[in-house]
Residue, then its C-alpha position, 0 to 999 in steps of 0.5 A: x217253232x212258231x205256227x201260223x194261225x191258219x195252220x193251227x185252226x186247221x189242226x183245231x178242226x182235226x181235234x188237235x188239243x195242242x193246237x187249241x192250247x197254243x191258240x188259247x195261250x196266244x189269245x187268252x188276253x181277249x177272254x180276260x179283257x171281255x170278262x173284266x169288262x162285264x165283271x160289274x154287270x155280273x156282280x150286279x146280277x149275282x152271276x158267278x164269275x166262274x160261269x161268266x168265264x166259262x161262257x167266255x171260253x165257250x165263245x172262244x171255242x166257238x170262234x176256233x171251230x167256226x173261223x174261216x180265213x177266207x173272210x176279211x177279219x183276222x183271228x183275234x178280231x173274230x175271237x173278240x166278236x164271238x166271246x163278246x157276243x156269247x158273254x153279252x147274250x149270257x148277261x142279257x139272259x141273266x138280267x130277266x126278271x125270271x132269272x133274278x127271282x131264280x137266283x134269289x130263291x134258296x134251294x130247299x136242299x140247302x144244308x143248314x146244319x150237319x146232315x139237315x137241309x132246309x127241306x128237313x126243317x119245314x116238312x112234316x116228319x115222314x113215314x119210314x116208308x117215305x124215307x126208304x123210298x126217298x133213299x131208293x130214289x137217290x140211289x137210283x139217281x146216283x146210279x144213273x149219274x155214274x153211268x152217264x158221266x165219264x170217270x173224269x167227269x164223275x171226279x169233277x162232279x163229286x168235287x163240285x158237290x163238295x163245293x170246291x172251286x174250279x181252280x181247286x178242282x184243277x189243282x186236286x186233279x192236276x188238270x189244266x183249269x180250262x179243261x175243268x170248264x169243259x168238264x163242267x159244261x159237259x156234266x151240265x149238258x148230260x145232267x140236263x138231258x137226264x132230267 
């Protein structure tokens, strides 16, 4: 049975995942068009396409929750506006000099060999006490992360640490790929709050 957009929006407001999925399937083409439009900019700025896609999906989600059918715009137009604004702002934010420098910096935690990070190659050999303290700090941080994340978020987090792509994670966990973007958004927010 076909639902009207207004009816589905009301259900989205009541946290209906089914309504959100129906609207997503119906209007996904808007997200795809806008992400494709900004693909060259993202490439030039070295922005990960999965991050750009996630921003577009967040704009889509914002549109569903803030749409008011009493305005003169239809839902498709409103979704286009919200997604376009979100993606354009993300591109603009990432085009600053500071962000360019940050993207070009290599992390000292970058693995350059089996269990050897860049930091390991440039630091003096540590005392046994320092090594033990570092290990304890890592364990404590991991414990906090496990307490902070839900079981599903923790699974996604572990797979991300092993460099699996969003699509691979969705396949491994047998979850809709757009839910992976939601998990990653929540993980980033929680970890940012932890720091």
